[in-house]
N, C-alpha and C positions, 0 to 999 in steps of 0.2 A: 504494500500500500504506500503511495507517495506520502512524504512527510507532511504535505499541506492538506491531505485528505481528512475530512471530518468523519469520525466513526459513526456508522448508522445506528440510530436508536432502535431497540428491539420493537417489533410490531406488537400490536395488541394481542394477536394470537400467541406470539412467542412469550409475552409477559404472562398471559393466562396459563400457558403450559408450565412455565417456571413456577408460578404461584401454586398451581394444582399439584405439582410434584413436591414442593418444599413446605407449604404452609396450610393448604386447604383443609386437610383432615383435622389438624389441631384447632384451627379457627372454627370449624363446624362443631366440634365437640364442646369447645368453650361456649359457643353461641347457644347450644342446646341447654347447657347447665344454667347459663345466665338467664335464659328465657323462662325457665322453670321458676326462678326466683322473681323475675320481673313481672309475671302475671299478677300475683297478689300485691306486690309493691306498687305497681303503677296505679292500680285501683285505690289502694290505701292512701297514697300521697295526694291523689286528686281530692279525695274526701277530706283529708287533713287541710287542704287549701280552700275548702268550702265549695268545691266544684263537682260536677257530675263525674262518675268514675271513668267514663270514656275519655275524658280530657287527659287523664294520666296515661292512657294507652296512646293517644295521639302524640303526647309529649315524648314517647319512647320510640317512635317510628322515624319520621323524617329528621328530627334532630340528631339521632345517632348516625344517620347517613351523612348529614351535613358536617358533623364533627369529623367523620372519617375522611372527608375531602380536604379539610383545612387544618385539623389539629396535628399535634406532633407525637402524642403518646400512642404506643402500640397496644396498651392494655386498659386505658381509661374507658369506663362505661358511662356514657352520658345519658341523662334522663332526669326525671323528677326525683328529688331527695327530700328528706324529712325537714331539715332546717329551712331550706328554701321554700318548701311548701307552707310552713307555718308563717314565714315572713310574707309570703304571697297573700295568705289569708288576711293578715293584719293590714297589708297595703291596699288591697282592693275592696275590703268590706265597706269601709266608710265612704269611699269614692263611689261605689256602685249605688249605695243608698242616696247619697247627696245628689247624684245626677240622673237617677231613675233608669239605670242600665243594669244589665245582668252582670253578676260577678265574672261570668265566663268572658264577656266582652272586655271587661277591665283587665282580666288576666292576659288576653291577647295583646292589648295595648302595652301592658307591662313587659311582656316578652319582647316585643319589638323595640321598646325603649332600652331594655337591658342590652339587646343586640347592638343598638346604636352607641351606647356607652362603651361597650367592649371594642367596637370597631374604631371609635374615635381614639380610645386609649392605645390601640394597636398602631394606628396611623401616626400618632404623635409620640410613640414610644414611651408611654406612661406606665409601663408595667411595674416600675418601681413604686407606684402608689400602693402596691400590695403591702409594702412595709408599714403602712398605717395601722394594719391589723397585726401587730407583733404577737409573739407567743403568749404573753400574759393575757392580752385582750382576747385572742382567738380561743385559747383553752378555757377561759372563763365563760366566754360566750357560748361555746359548744356545750359545755357542761350545763349551764343554765338553760339553754334552749332545749337540750335533751330532756331535762327534768320537766320543763314547762309542757313539752309535747306529751310526755308520758302521763303527767297529771291531767292534761287537757283531754286525753282519750278515755279517762275513767268513766265519764258519763255515757259515752257510746258503748264501752265495754259492759257496763252494768245496766244500761237501758234507763238511766236517770235523766229527767227533763231539765238539765242544767247545762251550763257551758261558760266559756271565758277563755281569753288568750293569755291571762296571767293568773297567778295564784290568788291575787286580790279579787280579780273579776270573777273567778270561779267561786270564791267564798261568798261574794255578794249574791251570785246567782243561786247558790245553795240556800242562803238565808231567805231570799225572795221566794223560793219555791215552797217555803213553809214545811220543810221536811218531807218533800215528796219521795216516796220509797222507790228504789230501783225496780225494774221489771224482772220478776223472778226467773222466767225462762231465758230472757236475754242474758242476765247475769250468769246463769248456769252455763250457757253456751260460751259466753265470753271468757269466763274464768277457766273452764276446761280447756279451751283453745290456748289460753295464756300458759297454763300449766304444761300442756303438751309441747308447745313451742319451746318453752324454757328447758324442759327435760331433753328434748331432741337436740337442742342447741348445745347443751352442756355435756350430754352423755351419748348422743347419737353416734358419734364417731367410734367410741369404744364398743358400743353395742354391735355396730356393723363389723368391726374388726373381730369381735368374738364369734361372729357368724362366718368368718373366713375371708372377708374382704381385705384387700391390701390397704395399708394405712392411708395413702394418698387418695385412693378411690373412696374409702370410707369417709374421709374428711369432706370431699366434694359432695357426696351423696347426703351427708348429714346437713349440709347447708341448703339442701332443697326441701328441708322440713316444712317450710310454709305451704308448699303445694300439697303435701300429704294432709296437713291440717285443713286446708281449704277444701280438698276433695272430700274428706270425711264430713265436714260441716255441711257441704252441699248435699251429700247423700242423706244425711240426717234430716235436713229441712225438707228436701224433696220427697223423702220416703214417708215422713210422718208429719204432714202439714198440720194436722189437728192438734199435735202436741206443741206446735211452735207459733201459735197465734200471738200476734203482737210483737213478734221479733222483726226488727227493721232489717230489710234486705237491700242489697246493692241495686237491684233492678237490671233489666236486660241491657246488655252492652252489644252494640252493633257497629260494624264498619261498612255495612252495605247501604242499600238505597234507603232514603228517608232520613239519613243522618244529617241534621241541619245545625250549622254553627253560626254564631253571630257574625255580622259583617263589620269589618274594621271601620268602614266609612260611616257607620252609624254612631260611632263614638264622637261626642262633641269635642271641640278644641279644648274646652276646660278640663276634660278628663285627661288628655295628654299632658296638660300643664300640671295638674295635681299629682300625676303619677311619676313625674320626672325625678323628683328628689328620692322617692322610694326606689326607683329604678337604678339610680346611681349607687345607692346603698346595697341593693341586692346584687348589682353587678360586681361590686367590690367583694362582697362575701362569696359569691359564686366563683369568682376568679381565684381568690385565696384558697378556698376549699379544693377546687379542682386542681390547682397547681401543686398544692401540698400532696395530694394523693398521687398525681402523675409523677412528681419528682421522687417520692418515696418508692414507688414501684420501679421506676426507671433505674434507680440506684442499685436495685437488686440484680438487674440484668446488665449493668454497666452501660446503659443507654443514656443519651442526652435528650433533655427536654428544652424546647425553645419557648421561653415565657411569652414572647411576642406571638408566636404561632398559636399558643394556647388561647390568647385573646381573640385571634381570628377564628379559631375553632369554636369558642363559646359564642362569638358574635353570629357565626353561621348557624349554630345549633338553636339559639334563641330566636333568630329570624325565622328559621324553619318552623319552630313551635308556634310563633305568632301567626303565620299564614296558613297553618294546617290544623288549627283548632286545639293546640296544646296549651302548655303553661310554662313558666320559667324553668330552665333546666341547668344542670351543671354536672360535673363528674361525681358519681356516687361512690362512697368508700366501700360499702359492703359488696356491691356488684363488681367494682373494679378488682377487689381482692379475689373474688371468685373467678373472674375473667383471667387474672394473672395466674392463679393456682391451677386453672384448667389448661394452662399453657397456650393461651391465645398468642399468635405469632405476629399478626399485623392488625391494622385498623379495620380490615375487612371483617373481623369478628363482630364488630358493631353492626355492620351492614347485614350480616347473616342473622344476628340477634333480632334486628328490626323486622326482617322478613319472616322469621319463625314466630315472632310475637303476633304479627298481623294474621298469619295462618291460624295460630292458636285461638285468637279472638273470633275469627270468622267461624271456626269449627265449634267453639265452646261458648260463644256469646249468649246463646239461649240458656245454657246450663248455669252460667254465672249469675243469672237473675235470682237464684236461690241462695246466693252467698250472704250470710249474715254480716251486717256491718260491725257487729261486736267482734267477729273473727278478724276483720281488717284492723280494728282498733288494737286487738292483741298482737297482730303482726307489727304494727307501728311501735307499740310499747317495747317489745322485745328488741326490735331493730335499734331504737334510739338509746335504750339503756346500755346496749353494747358499746355505744360511743363514749360513755362516761369513763374517764380514766383519771384516777386521783394521783397518779405518779407525778405529773407536772406540778401539782400543788405541793407535794412533799419535797420535790426538788427545789421549788421556789422558796419554801419555808427555810430550807437549809442554806440556800445560796443567796437569796435577796428577799428580805422581809418586805421591802417596799413593793416589789413586783408580786409577792404573794398577796399583799393587801389589795393591789390592783386587780389581780385575778379573782379574788374572793368578792370584791365589790362588783365587778362585771357580772359574776354569777348571780349575786343577790339582786342586782338591778334587773337582770333579765327575768328572774323569777317573779319579782314583786312590782316592777314598774312597766317594763316593756322593752322590746328588742331595740328599737331605734334609739331610745334614751340610753340604754346600756352601752350600745356601740359608740354613740357620740361621747358619752362620759368617759368611756374607756380610751378612745383615741385622744381626747383632750388631756386626760391624766397621763397617758403614755408620753405625749409631747412634753408635758410639764416635767416628768421625770428626766427626760432627755435633756431639757434645758437646764435642769438643776445639776445634772452631772457635768455637762459641758461648761457650765458657768464657773465651776471650781475644778479645772482639769488637774490631773496628776502631774506633779513635777518633782524633781529631786536634784540635790547637789551631787555631782559625781566626781570620782577620783580614779586614778589609774591603779589597777592591780599590779603589784610589784613584779617586774620583769616581763610585763606583757604590754600590749597596746589595747587592752580591754578596759572599759570604763564602767564602773558600777556605783550603786547608791552608797554614799559615805556612811549611812546609818545601818547598812546590812553587811558591809564587807570591810576588811582591813585594806585601805587604799592609800595611795600617795596623793597629796594635794599640795598646792603652792599658796603661801600666804598672800601673794600679790595677784592671784588669779582665782576668780570664782566661776566654776563651770556648772551650768544649770541645764539639765536635760528636760526638754519640753515633750510631753507625751500626748499632745492633743493639737489639732489644727487650731490656728488663731483666728477666731471669727468674732462677730459682734457680741456674742453672748458671753465670751470669756476673756476678751483682750485686756480688760481693765485690771485683771488680777496681776499682770506682769509687774507693774510698778509697786503694788503692795507686797508682792513676794520678794522682789529684789531689795526693797527698802529694809525689810527685817533681816535678810541674809547679809546685806552689805554692812549693816550696823555692827556685825561681829568681825569685820575685816578692816581694821584701821590702816593696813598697808596696801589695800586694794588698788590695783592699777588697771586690771583687765576683767571684763565680764564676757564669758563665752556662752552663747546659747546653742546647745547641742540640739539640732533640729531633725534628728533621724525619725522621730515619731510624728512630725508635722507633715500633713498631706496638702494643706492649703492655708492661705492667708487672705482674708477678704480685705476690703478697703479700710474697715475700722481697725483690723489688726495691723495693717500697714501703717496707718496714722499713729497708732500707739507705739509701734516700733520706732518710728521717726522721732516721736516725742521723747521716748526713753533714751534714744541716742543723744538728743540735745541736753537732757538732764544730766546724763553721765559725763558728757563732754565738758559741761560747766564745772563738774567736780574733778576734772582731770583724769577721768576714767574712760578707757576705750571700750566700745561694744564690738564684739566679733560674733560671727555665725559659723557653724560647722555642720558638715554632713547634710547639706541641702539636697533635696531630690531635684532631678532635672527640671520637671515642669515648674516647680516652685522657684528655682533659681532663674528660669527664663522670665517668669513674671516679675521677680524683683529687679531684674536687669532692665525691664521696661519702665520701672519706676525710677530709673537712673540712680541705683543704689550706690554707685561709686561716688556720687556727688554728696550724699547725705550720711553715709555710714562712716563713722570715725575710725573703725577698725578694719579688719580683713575678713574674707570668706575663706575658710579652710576646707579642704576636701574631706579630711577626717578629724576626729577629736584628738587622735594621737598626734597628728601634725600640729594642731593648735597647741597642745600641751608642750611638746618638745620645743616648738618655735618660741613660745612665750616664756618658757623656763629659761632658755638660753638668753633671750632678750632681757629679761628682768635680772638675770645673773650678771650680764654685761653692764647694765645700768647701775646695779649696786656696786660693782667693782670699779666703775669709772666715776662713781659719785654723782650720777645723773638722775637718780630716782627723785620722786617728789618729796 
């Protein structure tokens, strides 16, 4: 082949043949297993969002295909999830009532706006905004939201005529119901389903291994327990309808003719405006949750995830949900773990999952009308309680009491006040902690370890110092929040050095200096110069040195810039020794 020739890309037939040979079987197996879990979950999360069950199904079809086209994770399973469903319910409930539209129409608008938020973030490379939900806020929020969801499903589980999106609202509803008793048959069905799901989740794998299944196969089969419970409950209700009077059912689910969804153009402009702020919040939560799951699974396989492509993938998935009758979606933790453990090889596993789910609903839509809502409530409770992990709380208690307090506060606010308030307070508090830390950055006086060119903290090591030279290592970028501390710090340190002639700022830990920091450095140089003391800098990083040179540092810096702290130490030691010998010292 000539050197200038461009290699031909494989044809579609060649790529399909390669895929069929290397990954098709694994992807299909993973899709079958995920679909088994997805049937009850998609119905349950739609009901959790206050929407018809079929909406959860629609949110699991085209969105999965859209993510496969634009996302970057090979194992992330996109669809409705518990936390996002609860946030959706809180976002659309009041808007739907205020504007006289159906909650389903509001959910479609919300999905499209989340897609727009993710798309804008991707185009403008704003993926770093995910840092607003740091570990303390995210762990506290997920814990609180999981508890709220579980508590909020108790009325449906027991057949009690109460409800609420926070513990306080649920308590008020219970008080207003004047002690209305649960529906006995519903409570029996719900509690039995809850017990069965818990037992199968905790012990199903061991039971299957005892029956002769391999460990990995047993683990995967055990995670399909929700379908077993769903099938048993449907058989019970359909077989003995006279014993199940008053039990709330899901209703018929159809993907065929007669399926009518609201039209997006029926939503007034005010609805789009009212849902924009919730869409931004949901978009942030969806992205953080999805990215966390995708990166955790990718790390196990040594794969790389593109945060920007994840934004494009979520934008495409939510846009597909908005135009196909779905609800807001993101990467689901439990489904993605199952997809990963089932050895899904490519994003095509999501496409096969969507196809199998559509086939399952077409074939079983009539049967699912006998599914008790109490069983779906039990499915949600078991799923969300598995998301509660107290390990981060214990770690935070040992490592940082302030971040433990933040985590606990976000959990409590989510439980008793609301999601939006908890997240907003958490982000503000996290920013406050950051500002507090950067306002008093770590610094230390350093000296040379004997016989080396290594400089360490004078309070931790036996080091060599010079009475005429004060060496300060700065361990933080100098920005407007912390620049003022330099003068305060040096004033106290200089007071103990009557022979001081040189101050060296060791800048190895400084990544940036903003305009405020630059002005403070220039002012410090003027103050030291007036006292007959020279200011020097050492170990400047390349970009930082380039910036300082643009400020014409050679014109205002009284001292020099040294490549290393060792060079500064040896040069100034020789210089002060010569001055003392010649009698030229101050």
